[in-house]
N, C-alpha and C positions, 0 to 999 in steps of 0.2 A: 664281812664274812658271815656265812650262815652254816651252822651245823645241822645236818639232817640225821636224826636218830632212827634207825630202822629196826633195832632190836639186836638179835644175835646173842651169842654167849656173853659178850660184854655186859649186857643188861640182865641176864638170867638171875632169878631168885628162887629160893626154895619155898614151895607152897606146903605148909604143914598139914593142910587138909587133904591134899592129893598125894603128898609124899614125893612130888616130882619137882624138877627144876623147870621153871616156866619163864617165858618172856612176858613181863608185865606191860600193861598199857600205860606206861609213864616214862619219865626221863630222869628218875631218881639217881641212877649211877652217874651219868654225865653232869647232872646238876651239882652233885656233891664235889666232883672234880673241879668244875668251873667256879665254884664258890671260893676257891683259893686264888683265883686270878684277880689281878688289880684292874682289869678292864672288862667291860661288858661284851659278851659274845651272844649273838642271837642264835636261838636254837628252835627247831621245830621237830616234833615227833611225827613219824608216819610209819605205816606198815606194822611195826612191832611183831616181827616174826623171827624164827630161826631161819637162817639163810637157806637151809635145805628146803624150806617151804615156800621160798620166793619163786615167783614166776615172771614171765615177760611183762605182764600187766603191771606188776610192782615196779619193774625197771622203767617202764614207760612213764609211770607216775613220777618217778624221780626226775626223769628228763624234763617233763612238763614243768615241774617246780623250778628246776635249775634254769631252764630256758626262759621262763617267764620272769625270773627275778632280775632286779637291777644290780644284784651283787655279782662280783666277778670271782670270788673265792668261796669254795665249799669244802666242808669236811663231812663225809658220810660215815657214821658208825654202822658197821655192817658185820654180819657173821662171817667167819673165816672160810667156811666150806665152799661158798659160791662167790666169794669176793672177786675172784678172777673173772668170772662170767659177767658180773655186773660191771666191773672195770672195763672189760673189753667192749661191752655194749655202749657204755658211756663214751668211750674213746671214739667209737664209730659215728656217734650222732652229735657230739658236742665239739665245737671248734674254738670258742673264744673264752672258755672258763678254765679256772684252775680247780680241779677236783681231787681231793685226797681221801682215799678210803682207809679206814683203820678199824680195828676191832680188838678182840682179846681171845686168847685160847682158854683162859680161866675166867669165870664170872667175877665181876667187881665185888660182889657180895662175899665170895669165898676168899679172894686175895686181891685187894685193890691195886697192888703195885703195877702189874702189867697194863691194865686198862688205863690207869693214870699216866703211866709213862708213854704209852702209845698215843693217847689223845693229846697230851702235852707236847710231844714231839711233832705231831701233825699240825697243831696250832702254830708252833714256832716256825715250822717250814712254810706253812701257808702265808704267814705274814711277810715272808721274805721272797716268796716265789712269784715271779712275774711272767714266766713262760707258761702259756696255756697248755693244758694237758691233763691226763688222768694219771694219778700216782697212787702207790700203796705205801703205807707207813705201818710197819709191824716189827716188833722185837728189835728195836735199835737200827732198823734200816728204812730208808725211804728211796724209792726208785720209780721210774716210769712203770705203768701198769703191767707191762709184759716182761719186766726185768726182775721182779720179785715174786716168787711163787711159793705156795704152801707145799712142803714135802709132807704128805700125809702119813708116810711110813715113820718119819722121825718126829712128827708133830711140831714142826717149826718152819718158819719162812726162810727162804734162801735166795740169794742173788743168783740170777741166771748167769752161768759162765759162757761167754761167747768166744 
């Protein structure tokens, strides 16, 4: 399994010099969470952006890394605003991998509970999931990429009612 950390709110920290929340170029938040696990999990940092700043080149880079890897299971830490766009793109181009996108509505630095819960749940699900596909894991739910969406008016993820 490989975790790809792309940034997003999950990773944001307050910069006392600028007075702004920023996505730092490090993996501090997920590393703190993973330090509590009893097994090693490989992680790579890339992009380090708010998801609103991601573009198609960023998504293509994710695909290249996933496609070139001998790993079959991936977790992508991603900003929630465009998580659905990335998930849809990955679904279109990847066939034989298990990919789970997760993130956080609140930065780990402000309140570590949601980020820790989401990443932990994604890891547990990934260890048991054998059906290739792209999934989203947020706020206690895990579903195929098009069955869990962010309700931007309510600020939460909801299962799609069919």
